[in-house]
C-alpha positions as CSV (number, residue, x, y, z in Angstrom):
1,M,26.7,6.6,16.1
2,V,29.6,6.3,18.8
3,A,32.8,6.6,17.5
4,K,34.9,3.7,16.7
5,H,31.9,1.5,17.1
6,I,33.2,-2.1,16.2
7,L,30.7,-4.7,14.9
8,A,31.4,-8.5,15.4
9,N,34.9,-7.4,16.9
10,R,35.8,-6.8,13.2
11,Y,33.6,-4.3,11.4
12,E,34.5,-0.5,12.2
13,L,31.1,1.7,11.7
14,L,32.3,4.9,9.9
15,D,29.4,6.9,8.9
16,K,25.7,6.4,8.0
17,I,25.3,6.3,3.9
18,G,21.6,5.6,3.4
19,T,18.3,4.4,5.4
20,G,15.2,2.5,4.3
21,G,11.9,0.9,5.6
22,M,13.8,-2.3,6.6
23,A,17.3,-1.4,7.3
24,V,20.1,1.5,7.9
25,V,23.3,1.2,5.8
26,Y,26.6,2.4,7.0
27,R,30.1,2.8,5.4
28,A,32.5,0.5,7.2
29,Y,36.1,-0.7,7.6
30,D,36.7,-4.5,7.5
31,T,39.6,-4.7,10.0
32,S,40.2,-8.3,8.9
33,L,40.6,-7.9,5.2
34,D,41.6,-4.2,5.4
35,R,38.8,-3.2,2.6
36,T,35.8,-0.9,2.7
37,V,32.5,-2.3,3.4
38,A,28.7,-1.4,3.4
39,I,27.1,-2.9,6.7
40,K,23.2,-3.2,6.5
41,L,21.6,-3.3,9.9
42,L,18.3,-4.3,10.0
43,R,15.6,-2.6,11.8
44,D,14.6,-4.0,15.1
45,E,11.0,-4.9,14.1
46,Y,12.9,-7.1,11.6
47,A,15.6,-8.4,13.3
48,D,13.3,-9.6,16.2
49,D,11.2,-11.7,13.6
50,P,12.8,-15.0,14.4
51,E,10.6,-16.3,11.1
52,F,11.9,-13.1,8.9
53,A,15.5,-13.7,10.7
54,R,15.5,-17.5,9.3
55,R,14.4,-16.8,5.6
56,F,16.8,-13.9,5.5
57,Q,19.9,-15.7,6.5
58,K,19.1,-18.5,4.3
59,E,18.6,-16.4,1.6
60,A,21.6,-14.4,2.3
61,Q,23.6,-17.2,2.2
62,A,22.4,-18.3,-1.2
63,V,23.1,-14.8,-2.5
64,A,26.7,-14.6,-1.3
65,R,27.5,-17.4,-3.6
66,L,26.8,-15.5,-6.5
67,S,29.8,-13.3,-8.3
68,H,29.2,-11.3,-10.8
69,Q,30.2,-7.7,-11.6
70,N,26.7,-6.6,-12.1
71,I,25.9,-7.9,-8.7
72,V,26.4,-6.2,-5.4
73,N,28.5,-9.2,-3.7
74,I,27.4,-10.3,-0.2
75,Y,30.4,-10.8,2.0
76,D,29.0,-11.9,5.0
77,Y,25.8,-11.9,7.7
78,G,25.7,-12.4,11.4
79,E,24.3,-11.0,14.4
80,S,26.1,-8.8,16.9
81,D,24.5,-7.2,20.3
82,G,21.4,-7.9,19.5
83,M,21.7,-6.7,15.5
84,A,21.2,-8.6,12.6
85,Y,23.7,-7.2,9.8
86,L,24.7,-7.7,6.2
87,V,28.0,-7.2,5.1
88,M,28.2,-6.2,1.2
89,E,30.6,-4.7,-1.5
90,Y,30.8,-0.9,-1.0
91,V,29.8,1.0,-4.2
92,Q,30.8,4.3,-4.6
93,G,28.0,5.8,-6.6
94,H,24.3,6.4,-6.5
95,T,21.2,4.6,-7.0
96,L,19.7,4.6,-10.6
97,K,16.6,6.0,-8.8
98,E,18.7,9.0,-7.6
99,I,20.3,9.6,-11.0
100,I,16.8,9.5,-12.9
101,S,15.1,11.7,-10.3
102,R,18.2,14.3,-10.6
103,T,18.7,14.2,-14.5
104,G,15.5,13.1,-15.7
105,P,15.3,10.6,-18.9
106,L,18.6,8.8,-19.7
107,P,19.7,8.9,-23.5
108,V,19.2,6.0,-25.7
109,N,22.3,4.2,-25.5
110,L,22.9,4.7,-22.1
111,A,19.7,3.1,-21.1
112,I,20.3,0.2,-23.1
113,D,23.9,-0.1,-22.1
114,Y,22.2,-0.1,-18.2
115,G,19.6,-2.5,-19.5
116,I,21.9,-5.3,-20.9
117,Q,24.2,-4.9,-17.6
118,L,21.2,-5.5,-15.5
119,C,19.8,-8.4,-17.5
120,Y,23.8,-10.0,-17.4
121,G,23.4,-9.6,-13.5
122,M,20.0,-11.1,-13.2
123,A,20.5,-14.0,-15.7
124,Q,23.6,-15.1,-13.3
125,A,21.2,-15.2,-10.4
126,H,18.3,-16.8,-12.3
127,D,21.1,-19.6,-13.1
128,H,21.4,-19.9,-9.4
129,D,17.8,-20.6,-9.1
130,I,17.6,-16.9,-7.2
131,I,14.9,-14.7,-8.1
132,H,14.7,-11.2,-6.7
133,K,11.1,-10.0,-6.5
134,D,11.9,-6.6,-5.8
135,I,13.7,-5.3,-9.1
136,K,13.8,-1.5,-9.1
137,P,15.9,1.7,-9.5
138,H,16.3,2.2,-6.0
139,N,17.8,-1.6,-5.6
140,V,20.6,-0.4,-8.4
141,M,23.6,0.8,-8.0
142,V,25.5,2.9,-10.5
143,D,29.1,3.9,-9.9
144,A,31.3,6.5,-11.6
145,N,32.4,4.3,-14.5
146,H,28.8,3.3,-15.2
147,T,29.0,0.0,-13.8
148,V,25.3,-1.0,-13.2
149,K,25.0,-3.1,-9.8
150,I,22.1,-5.0,-8.6
151,T,21.5,-5.0,-4.3
152,D,19.3,-6.1,-2.0
153,F,18.8,-9.7,-3.1
154,G,18.7,-11.0,0.5
155,I,15.9,-8.8,1.6
156,A,13.9,-8.8,-1.3
157,Q,14.0,-12.9,-1.1
158,A,13.3,-12.9,2.3
159,M,10.1,-10.7,2.3
160,N,7.0,-13.0,2.1
161,N,4.7,-10.2,0.7
162,L,4.8,-7.0,-1.4
163,T,7.3,-4.3,-0.1
164,I,5.4,-1.0,-0.8
165,T,7.3,2.1,0.6
166,H,6.7,5.5,0.6
167,N,9.4,7.7,-0.9
168,K,8.4,11.7,-1.8
169,G,4.9,10.6,-2.6
170,I,5.7,7.6,-4.6
171,L,4.7,4.1,-3.9
172,G,8.0,2.3,-4.2
173,S,7.3,-1.7,-5.0
174,A,4.0,-1.1,-6.2
175,H,5.0,0.7,-9.5
176,Y,7.4,-2.0,-10.2
177,F,6.0,-5.5,-9.4
178,S,4.6,-8.0,-11.8
179,P,0.8,-8.9,-12.7
180,E,1.5,-12.2,-11.1
181,Q,2.8,-10.5,-7.8
182,A,-0.4,-7.9,-8.0
183,R,-2.6,-11.0,-7.9
184,G,-0.7,-13.1,-5.2
185,D,0.6,-16.0,-7.4
186,Q,3.4,-17.6,-7.0
187,V,6.2,-16.0,-9.2
188,D,9.2,-17.1,-11.3
189,F,11.8,-15.8,-13.1
190,E,9.5,-13.9,-15.6
191,T,8.5,-11.8,-12.6
192,D,12.0,-10.1,-12.6
193,I,12.1,-9.8,-16.5
194,Y,8.7,-7.7,-16.1
195,S,10.2,-5.4,-13.4
196,L,13.4,-4.6,-15.5
197,G,10.7,-3.9,-18.5
198,I,9.4,-1.0,-15.8
199,V,12.6,-0.2,-15.0
200,M,13.9,0.5,-18.6
201,Y,10.7,2.1,-19.1
202,E,11.5,4.9,-16.7
203,M,15.1,5.3,-17.5
204,L,13.5,6.3,-21.0
205,T,11.0,8.4,-19.8
206,G,11.8,9.6,-16.3
207,K,8.7,7.9,-14.9
208,V,6.9,4.6,-14.0
209,P,4.3,3.3,-16.8
210,F,1.9,3.3,-14.2
211,T,0.5,5.2,-11.2
212,G,-2.3,5.6,-8.7
213,D,-3.6,6.9,-5.7
214,N,-2.9,3.8,-3.4
215,P,-1.3,0.5,-4.2
216,V,-4.5,-1.2,-5.1
217,S,-5.1,1.2,-7.9
218,V,-1.5,0.6,-9.2
219,A,-1.8,-2.9,-9.0
220,L,-5.1,-3.1,-10.8
221,K,-3.5,-1.0,-13.8
222,H,-0.5,-3.6,-13.8
223,M,-2.8,-6.5,-14.1
224,Q,-5.5,-4.8,-17.0
225,D,-3.7,-1.4,-18.7
226,K,-1.7,-1.3,-21.6
227,P,1.3,1.1,-20.5
228,Q,1.6,4.4,-22.9
229,S,3.8,4.2,-26.0
230,L,7.5,5.4,-25.4
231,M,7.7,6.7,-29.0
232,Q,4.9,9.0,-28.2
233,Q,6.8,10.6,-25.4
234,R,10.4,10.8,-26.9
235,S,10.6,11.3,-30.7
236,D,14.4,9.7,-30.4
237,I,13.0,6.2,-29.1
238,P,13.4,3.6,-32.3
239,I,10.4,1.4,-32.4
240,E,12.7,-1.6,-32.0
241,L,13.7,-0.7,-28.4
242,E,10.0,-0.2,-27.6
243,R,8.8,-3.5,-28.8
244,I,11.8,-5.2,-26.6
245,I,10.4,-3.4,-23.6
246,F,6.7,-3.8,-24.1
247,K,7.7,-7.6,-24.7
248,A,9.2,-7.5,-21.2
249,L,6.1,-5.9,-20.0
250,E,3.6,-8.5,-21.4
251,K,0.9,-9.5,-18.9
252,K,1.3,-13.3,-19.3
253,P,4.6,-14.2,-18.2
254,S,4.7,-16.9,-21.1
255,Y,4.5,-13.8,-23.4
256,R,7.7,-12.0,-22.1
257,F,11.5,-13.2,-22.8
258,K,12.1,-16.7,-21.9
259,S,15.1,-15.8,-20.1
260,M,17.3,-12.6,-19.0
261,Q,20.0,-14.0,-21.7
262,E,17.4,-13.8,-24.4
263,M,16.6,-10.0,-23.5
264,A,20.1,-9.2,-23.3
265,D,20.6,-10.6,-26.8
266,A,17.9,-8.4,-28.2
267,L,19.4,-5.4,-26.6
268,I,22.7,-6.2,-27.8
269,D,21.4,-6.7,-31.4
270,L,19.3,-3.6,-31.5
271,Q,22.2,-1.6,-30.2
272,L,24.8,-3.1,-32.9
273,Y,22.2,-2.3,-35.4
274,L,21.4,1.3,-34.3
275,E,25.3,2.1,-33.8
276,E,26.0,0.7,-37.3
277,K,23.0,2.7,-38.9
278,G,24.7,5.6,-37.3
279,Y,21.3,6.2,-35.0
280,F,23.4,7.7,-32.3
281,K,24.7,10.2,-34.7
282,N,21.6,12.2,-35.3
283,G,18.8,14.0,-34.2
284,S,17.6,14.1,-30.4
285,S,19.8,11.2,-29.4
286,L,23.0,13.0,-30.3
287,S,22.0,16.0,-28.6
288,A,21.3,14.0,-25.4
289,A,24.3,12.3,-25.3
290,E,26.5,15.6,-25.9
291,K,24.4,16.9,-22.9
292,Y,25.6,13.7,-20.6
293,T,29.1,14.1,-21.9
294,V,29.5,17.9,-21.2
295,E,27.7,18.3,-18.2
296,P,29.4,16.2,-15.9
297,L,27.4,15.4,-12.5
298,D,29.3,16.2,-9.6
299,L,29.7,13.2,-7.1
300,E,29.4,15.4,-4.1
301,T,26.0,16.3,-4.9
302,G,24.8,13.1,-5.4
303,M,25.3,12.9,-9.1
304,M,27.8,11.1,-11.4
305,T,29.9,11.9,-14.2
306,R,29.0,10.1,-17.4
307,K,31.8,11.1,-19.5
308,E,33.9,8.3,-19.0
309,S,31.5,5.9,-20.3
310,Y,31.8,7.6,-23.4
311,K,35.8,7.0,-23.9
312,R,35.3,3.2,-23.1
313,N,34.9,2.4,-26.7
314,T,37.5,-0.3,-27.1
315,I,35.9,-3.6,-28.2
316,N,37.5,-7.1,-28.2
317,D,36.7,-10.6,-28.9
318,N,35.6,-11.2,-25.3
319,T,33.6,-8.0,-24.4
320,R,30.1,-6.3,-25.7
321,V,29.5,-3.1,-26.9
322,M,30.4,-0.1,-25.0
323,D,33.1,-2.2,-23.1
324,Y,30.5,-3.5,-20.6
325,D,33.3,-5.7,-19.0
326,I,30.7,-8.3,-19.0
327,P,32.1,-11.8,-20.1
328,Y,30.8,-13.3,-23.6
329,D,29.9,-16.5,-23.5
330,A,30.0,-18.1,-26.9
331,G,27.8,-20.7,-25.8
332,H,24.6,-18.7,-25.5
333,R,25.3,-17.0,-29.3
334,T,27.2,-17.4,-32.3
335,G,29.2,-14.6,-34.3
336,G,30.0,-12.2,-31.3
337,A,33.6,-12.0,-32.3
338,R,32.4,-11.3,-35.8
339,R,30.2,-8.5,-34.7
340,A,33.1,-6.9,-32.1
341,S,35.8,-6.9,-34.8
342,K,33.5,-5.1,-37.1
343,K,32.5,-2.6,-34.2
344,R,36.3,-1.7,-33.4
345,V,36.8,0.0,-36.4
346,F,33.7,2.1,-35.9
347,M,34.1,2.8,-32.3
348,L,37.9,4.0,-33.2
349,I,36.7,6.5,-35.7
350,A,33.8,7.8,-33.0
351,G,36.7,8.1,-30.5
352,A,38.5,10.5,-32.6
353,L,35.3,12.3,-33.5
354,A,34.7,12.6,-29.9
355,L,38.1,14.3,-29.1
356,F,37.6,16.8,-31.7
357,L,33.6,17.7,-31.0
358,V,33.4,17.3,-27.3
359,P,35.9,20.3,-26.6
360,M,34.5,22.4,-29.0
361,F,31.0,21.9,-27.6
362,L,32.6,22.9,-24.4
363,V,34.1,26.0,-25.5
364,Q,30.5,27.0,-27.0
365,A,28.3,26.2,-24.0
366,L,31.0,27.9,-21.6
367,M,31.0,30.9,-24.1
368,G,27.3,31.3,-24.8
369,S,26.2,31.8,-21.1
370,D,26.7,34.5,-18.1
371,E,27.3,33.7,-14.7
372,V,24.5,34.8,-12.2
373,V,24.5,34.9,-8.6
374,V,22.4,32.1,-6.9
375,P,19.5,33.8,-4.5
376,E,19.5,33.1,-0.5
377,L,16.4,30.8,-0.6
378,H,16.7,29.2,3.0
379,N,12.9,29.4,4.6
380,K,11.5,30.8,1.5
381,T,8.0,29.2,0.3
382,V,8.4,27.3,-2.9
383,L,6.7,30.1,-4.8
384,E,8.8,32.7,-3.0
385,A,11.9,30.6,-4.2
386,E,10.7,29.9,-7.6
387,K,10.0,33.4,-8.0
388,L,13.3,34.6,-7.0
389,L,15.1,32.1,-9.2
390,T,12.9,33.2,-12.1
391,E,14.2,36.6,-11.7
392,A,17.7,35.5,-11.8
393,D,17.3,33.5,-14.8
394,L,17.8,30.1,-13.0
395,K,15.6,27.3,-12.5
396,I,13.9,25.6,-9.6
397,L,14.4,21.8,-9.1
398,I,12.7,20.3,-5.7
399,E,15.2,17.5,-4.9
400,D,13.5,16.0,-1.9
401,E,11.1,16.5,0.7
402,V,11.7,15.9,4.4
403,Y,10.2,16.4,7.7
404,D,11.7,19.3,9.7
405,E,10.7,20.6,13.1
406,D,11.9,24.2,12.5
407,I,10.9,24.8,9.3
408,E,7.2,25.2,8.2
409,K,5.6,22.9,5.6
410,D,6.5,24.1,2.0
411,R,9.2,26.3,2.8
412,V,13.2,25.4,1.6
413,V,15.3,23.6,4.2
414,S,18.5,23.7,1.8
415,Q,19.8,24.1,-1.4
416,L,22.4,23.4,-3.8
417,P,24.3,25.4,-4.9
418,K,24.8,27.7,-1.9
419,G,23.0,31.1,-2.0
420,G,25.6,33.9,-3.1
421,T,27.5,31.2,-5.7
422,K,28.2,32.3,-9.2
423,V,26.5,29.6,-11.7
424,K,25.7,29.8,-15.3
425,E,22.2,31.2,-16.8
426,G,19.6,28.8,-16.8
427,R,21.0,26.3,-14.2
428,E,18.9,24.4,-11.9
429,I,18.8,24.6,-8.3
430,A,18.2,22.0,-6.3
431,V,16.3,22.4,-3.2
432,V,15.0,20.4,-0.3
433,V,11.5,21.4,1.1
434,S,10.1,20.8,4.5
435,L,7.1,18.7,5.1
436,G,6.6,20.2,8.3
437,S,6.5,18.5,11.7
438,S,6.8,14.6,11.6
439,E,4.1,14.2,13.5
440,I,1.6,12.1,11.0
441,P,-2.0,11.2,11.7
442,V,-2.4,7.5,12.2
443,P,-4.6,6.0,9.4
444,D,-7.8,4.1,10.1
445,L,-6.9,0.4,9.7
446,S,-10.0,-1.3,10.6
447,G,-11.2,-3.8,8.1
448,K,-8.0,-4.2,6.6
449,T,-6.0,-7.1,5.8
450,E,-2.6,-7.2,7.3
451,Q,-0.7,-6.4,4.0
452,E,-3.5,-3.7,3.5
453,A,-2.4,-2.2,7.2
454,R,1.1,-2.4,6.4
455,I,1.2,-0.5,3.1
456,A,-1.3,2.4,4.8
457,L,1.0,2.7,7.4
458,E,4.2,2.5,5.3
459,N,2.6,5.2,2.8
460,E,2.5,7.5,5.8
461,D,6.0,6.9,7.2
462,L,4.7,4.5,10.0
463,V,5.4,0.9,10.8
464,L,3.3,-2.0,11.3
465,G,4.1,-3.4,14.6
466,N,2.9,-6.4,16.6
467,V,0.3,-8.3,14.9
468,T,-2.0,-10.8,17.2
469,L,-4.5,-13.2,16.1
470,V,-7.9,-13.1,17.7
471,T,-11.4,-14.2,17.2
472,D,-14.1,-11.7,16.7
473,S,-17.6,-13.7,15.4
474,E,-19.1,-10.0,14.6
475,K,-16.2,-9.3,12.1
476,L,-14.9,-10.2,8.9
477,L,-12.3,-12.9,8.7
478,G,-8.7,-11.8,8.1
479,V,-9.2,-8.1,9.0
480,V,-7.8,-5.7,11.6
481,V,-10.2,-5.0,14.5
482,Y,-8.0,-3.3,16.7
483,Q,-5.2,-0.6,16.3
484,S,-2.8,0.2,19.3
485,V,-3.1,4.0,18.4
486,E,-6.6,5.4,17.4
487,A,-7.1,6.6,13.9
488,E,-6.2,10.2,13.2
489,K,-4.0,10.6,16.1
490,P,-0.7,12.3,15.4
491,V,2.2,10.6,15.8
492,K,5.9,10.7,15.2
493,A,7.2,9.4,12.0
494,G,8.3,5.9,12.2
495,T,6.0,5.0,15.0
496,S,5.1,1.4,15.2
497,I,1.6,0.6,15.3
498,D,0.4,-2.7,16.7
499,V,-3.1,-4.4,15.6
500,M,-5.2,-7.2,16.2
501,I,-6.4,-9.3,13.3
502,N,-9.4,-11.5,13.0
503,D,-8.1,-14.9,12.8
504,P,-8.4,-15.8,8.7
505,D,-8.1,-19.5,9.9
506,A,-11.1,-19.7,12.5
507,E,-13.7,-21.7,12.0
508,P,-16.7,-19.6,10.4
509,Q,-19.4,-19.1,13.3
510,A,-23.0,-19.3,12.6
511,E,-24.3,-15.2,12.3
512,T,-25.9,-14.4,15.4
513,V,-29.2,-11.9,15.8
514,T,-30.6,-10.3,18.3
515,V,-34.0,-11.4,20.1
516,P,-36.7,-8.8,20.0
517,S,-38.9,-7.6,22.6
518,L,-42.0,-9.4,22.3
519,K,-44.0,-9.2,25.5
520,G,-47.3,-7.4,25.4
521,K,-47.5,-7.6,21.7
522,T,-50.3,-9.5,20.1
523,L,-49.7,-12.7,18.3
524,E,-49.4,-11.7,14.8
525,E,-47.3,-8.5,16.0
526,A,-44.6,-10.9,17.8
527,L,-44.7,-13.4,14.7
528,Q,-43.9,-10.4,12.6
529,A,-41.1,-9.0,14.6
530,L,-39.7,-12.7,14.8
531,R,-39.8,-12.8,10.8
532,S,-37.9,-9.5,10.6
533,A,-35.1,-10.5,13.2
534,G,-34.6,-13.8,11.0
535,L,-35.7,-15.8,14.1
536,E,-38.7,-18.5,13.7
537,A,-41.7,-18.7,16.2
538,G,-41.4,-22.0,18.6
539,N,-43.9,-23.6,20.4
540,V,-47.1,-21.0,21.6
541,T,-48.5,-21.9,24.9
542,Q,-51.8,-20.7,26.1
543,V,-52.1,-19.4,29.4
544,S,-54.9,-17.5,31.2
545,S,-53.6,-13.9,32.7
546,T,-55.2,-11.2,34.8
547,E,-52.2,-9.0,33.4
548,Y,-52.7,-9.4,29.7
549,Y,-55.8,-9.7,27.4
550,N,-56.5,-12.5,25.1
551,N,-53.9,-13.2,22.3
552,Y,-51.3,-11.0,23.9
553,V,-47.5,-12.5,24.8
554,V,-47.4,-12.8,28.4
555,S,-43.6,-14.3,28.0
556,Q,-41.0,-15.3,25.5
557,Q,-38.4,-18.3,25.5
558,S,-35.4,-16.5,24.9
559,P,-35.0,-13.3,26.5
560,A,-35.1,-9.9,24.6
561,G,-31.8,-8.1,23.8
562,S,-29.6,-11.7,23.9
563,S,-27.9,-12.9,20.7
564,V,-29.0,-16.6,19.4
565,E,-28.0,-18.2,16.2
566,K,-29.9,-16.8,13.2
567,G,-32.9,-19.1,12.2
568,T,-33.4,-19.9,16.3
569,A,-37.1,-20.9,17.1
570,V,-38.3,-18.7,20.0
571,G,-41.1,-20.2,22.2
572,L,-44.0,-18.1,23.1
573,S,-46.6,-17.9,26.0
574,V,-49.9,-16.2,24.9
575,S,-52.9,-15.0,27.0
576,T,-56.0,-16.3,26.9
577,G,-57.8,-13.7,29.3
578,P,-59.4,-12.3,31.2
579,G,-56.7,-9.5,31.4
580,P,-56.7,-6.8,33.6
581,E,-59.8,-5.5,35.7
582,I,-60.8,-1.9,34.9
583,S,-63.1,0.1,37.5
584,A,-66.5,1.7,35.8
585,Q,-69.9,2.6,37.2
586,F,-73.3,3.4,36.3
587,D,-75.9,6.2,37.1
588,L,-80.0,5.4,36.4
589,I,-83.3,6.9,37.2
590,I,-85.7,4.1,37.0
591,P,-88.7,5.0,35.0
592,Q,-91.1,2.6,36.5
593,S,-91.8,0.6,39.4
594,G,-90.6,-3.3,39.6
595,N,-88.1,-6.0,39.9
596,V,-84.8,-4.5,38.8
597,V,-81.9,-6.6,37.7
598,V,-78.5,-5.2,36.7
599,T,-76.2,-7.8,34.9
600,L,-72.4,-7.4,33.1
601,T,-71.0,-9.5,30.6
602,D,-67.2,-9.4,29.8
603,A,-64.3,-11.6,29.4
604,T,-65.1,-13.5,32.3
605,G,-68.8,-14.1,31.3
606,T,-72.2,-12.6,32.7
607,S,-72.7,-11.7,36.2
608,V,-75.5,-10.3,38.1
609,L,-74.5,-7.0,39.5
610,Y,-77.8,-5.6,41.4
611,Q,-81.3,-7.4,41.7
612,K,-83.9,-5.6,43.8
613,R,-87.5,-4.3,43.4
614,C,-87.3,-0.4,42.8
615,E,-90.3,2.4,42.3
616,A,-90.3,4.6,39.6
617,G,-88.1,7.9,40.1
618,E,-85.7,5.9,42.5
619,R,-82.2,6.8,41.4
620,L,-79.8,3.8,40.7
621,E,-76.1,4.0,41.3
622,Q,-73.5,1.4,41.6
623,S,-69.6,1.0,40.8
624,F,-68.1,-2.4,39.5
625,L,-65.1,-4.0,37.7
626,Y,-64.8,-5.7,34.1
627,H,-62.1,-7.3,32.3
628,E,-61.2,-6.1,28.7
629,S,-64.6,-4.9,27.7
630,G,-68.1,-4.9,29.4
631,T,-71.7,-4.7,28.6
632,V,-74.0,-3.4,31.4
633,T,-77.9,-4.4,31.2
634,I,-80.8,-3.2,33.1
635,T,-84.5,-5.0,33.0
636,C,-87.1,-4.0,35.1
637,N,-90.0,-6.7,35.1
638,G,-88.0,-8.8,32.7
639,E,-88.1,-5.9,30.2
640,E,-84.7,-4.0,29.0
641,I,-84.7,-0.2,30.3
642,W,-81.2,0.5,29.8
643,S,-77.9,-0.8,28.5
644,K,-74.2,0.3,27.9
645,V,-71.0,-1.0,26.8
646,Y,-67.6,-0.2,28.6
647,E,-64.2,-0.2,26.3
648,S,-60.8,-0.7,27.9
């Protein structure tokens, strides 16, 4: 990026902070209002699409009217130097996806806390008739104070179809969309409730409930399969929490929560109940919470400190549990102030205990481990790196996979902490592994719909380029019939592949077939060939022919090899003979004297070849022509003395 790049004479782009399939995100400085903002620049293929730009601007304007602490606010939208941009609130934190990927499942109380905040943010959007349609951890930001913020409203709304991207082998939105989205049905607010249920499932287990080899198999599981029980995967998950999440994950939208507010109420009631019962002081829930308290996550490494969330324990009549800083609307519920007052005493006691217990736990943790030196892992294979770390009493964490032109596939590109650093025994060392050269074989798109082609390309880090509608009567409607780069040809990541799609709205055309060659076949053979090709026999005209024998096809009305509509009648001309002439001869010694007559009978009738008086012992030899087959008969004085049949 060029230094001092000013966008729209107002926004100074400072540095790139993220990339995605549709946009690049920059940290920027708003020179007019003297504040840091986030600028999202749409990629060319979307910015150049007038229909997408129109829809995106319309939705961005609608979302910009939202104002809620659990929504990343949109400040501005426009176009500068041919680049469409979106100006948003800058959140200094990390996506929920990054947090789950780096730390694994969240403690139960933290997952509930995040879930409640997400419900409140989405409730605000739904109150303004805005459906997100792409709720997933990638679109949820979490700051250092554990405030959760939903982002990408405008982009999610502007998309006509599903957005499925490839990220470290995971199919993005396919894992989070609702059954009605999978079926292509019209969606309503309940689709966001389903997606939020998937997000909460992932927060508690570290994984999504449905996976598959391709988006289609994932979609089928959303529509047909039941998710695995949360309680079977974690012993500290209460059955009431599983019931809430599974209600959000009902296949039928009408069986889910009626609103985000209703889901938030259920989570809040559960949180109050669990804390009143001392649930978070027992078993694995306590150890998980302590782990998050005593092991702060460094923002510089893409992780965040959770310690502060456990200090936010003052409750007043206008706030929810754990001090969400979310206004409590008494119109939605009754008794909130009473519960909050009761909770104040409990939280004050819990805070005092935390001030005593946490330092003790920290001292024990620091005294209980020895320091070891992190080995240098650069350019080592994953197996070699794992072996070196194991020998040093450390663990490996594959944090990401990237394309690298210099580092071979499955070798370490970078590590954190760096080699030579001293760390505690048992610590995970995060490594980035090479995917090798960024050249990717182009998938075969023939026969795929536009959406299937887009998904297939995005799953390979490629982009669907221009889509042109054509008409091809020999191919299925609505599928790819041509791609600009042939299948299996290697290209750079991010390459656009243009396709031609058989117009799905084209008038259905009659099926065509190829006319077989019938000339020279018998009439029976020709009729069978027509039936096999899906054709009918037309008029059969009989003609004399010296080229073809009787009952053989002389000519056909539709030329052999031509394409005609299935069921077409093909006219035939059939020979009545006599057919071609065949040369033969006979040679005979006359046994007796007398008047000798030689006759020939063939397809043309009977004719006399020879008539003369002969003497006994005289040799009679003669050549002749006949059609198809002929019989030569020799008589002497009216008595047959010799006969022979000649065949073609």
